[in-house]
Structures are given as structure tokens and as C-alpha cells.
C-alpha positions, 0 to 999 in steps of 0.5 A, a space after each residue: 373603076 379608075 380608083 381600082 386602076 390607080 391603086 393596082 398601078 401604085 401597088 405594081 409600082 411599089 412592087 417593081 421598085 422593090 424588086 428593083 431595089 433587091 436586084 440592083 442593091 449589090 453586086 451578084 457574084 457571077 453576075 452582071 445585073 443591070 437596069 433595062 429601062 434606059 430612063 430608070 438607068 439614067 435616073 439611078 446614075 444621076 441620083 443614086 439608087 434609092 433616091 432615084 427610086 423615091 423620085 420615080 415613086 413620086 412622079 408616078 404618084 403625082 401622074 396617077 393623081 393627076 389622071 384621077 383629078 384632071 377634067 382634061 381627059 375622059 374616063 376612057 382615056 384615063 382607064 386606058 392610061 392606067 391600064 397601059 402604066 399597069 401593064 408595062 409595070 406588071 411586066 417589069 415586076 414579073 421580069 425582076 422576079 425571074 431575075 430574082 430567082 435566077 440570082 437566087 435572091 429573096 423577095 423579102 430582101 433576106 440573103 
């Protein structure tokens, strides 16, 4: 169960990062597209979009691996944390996909 939740979290993280990249990689005429997460916005401002996404991916991967391997937390707490991360990340993906539809962007990254 924990491995499945961890896998779901990582897949949703990948989808979030891909859709975030597509939304923020270049200006869209007539729209002001911004990063809604203030921590991610700060990271992108400090490191740049692609390096920021790479850093975020690494942090998320480390956190998921830590949760899977650490004996410090019971499985119920681990599962709860993974469900929380997957849920909030899934919400971000849905939000990004809705924004992409409004902006006329392809989820495949083509113009």
C-alpha cells in the first residue's frame, strides 16, 4: 500500500512539474501566468524554472524515499502523509490542466 501511494505521489509530481513547465515556460499573449505556490515561485525566481523544477523533483523524491524507509513513523502516519502530498499535488495538476485549456496550451508541449 505504501509503495503504491509513493508511486502515485511521484507520478503526480511528474505531471505537476510537466504542466507547470508548460504553463510558465514562455509568456502567453494576453495572459499573466504566475506560479500560485509561493515557495515554488521563490524557488523558480532564485534558480530558474527548469533548475527549480529539478530541485523540487529531487526534494520530493528524497521525502518519499525517506517516508518509505524510515522506522521513525508508523505506516498509518506514512500513508497519511503520502495521501496528503498526492492529494495536494493532484489538485495542482488539475488546476494546471484547467489553466492550460484556458490558455490554449497542449499537454504534449506542442504549439
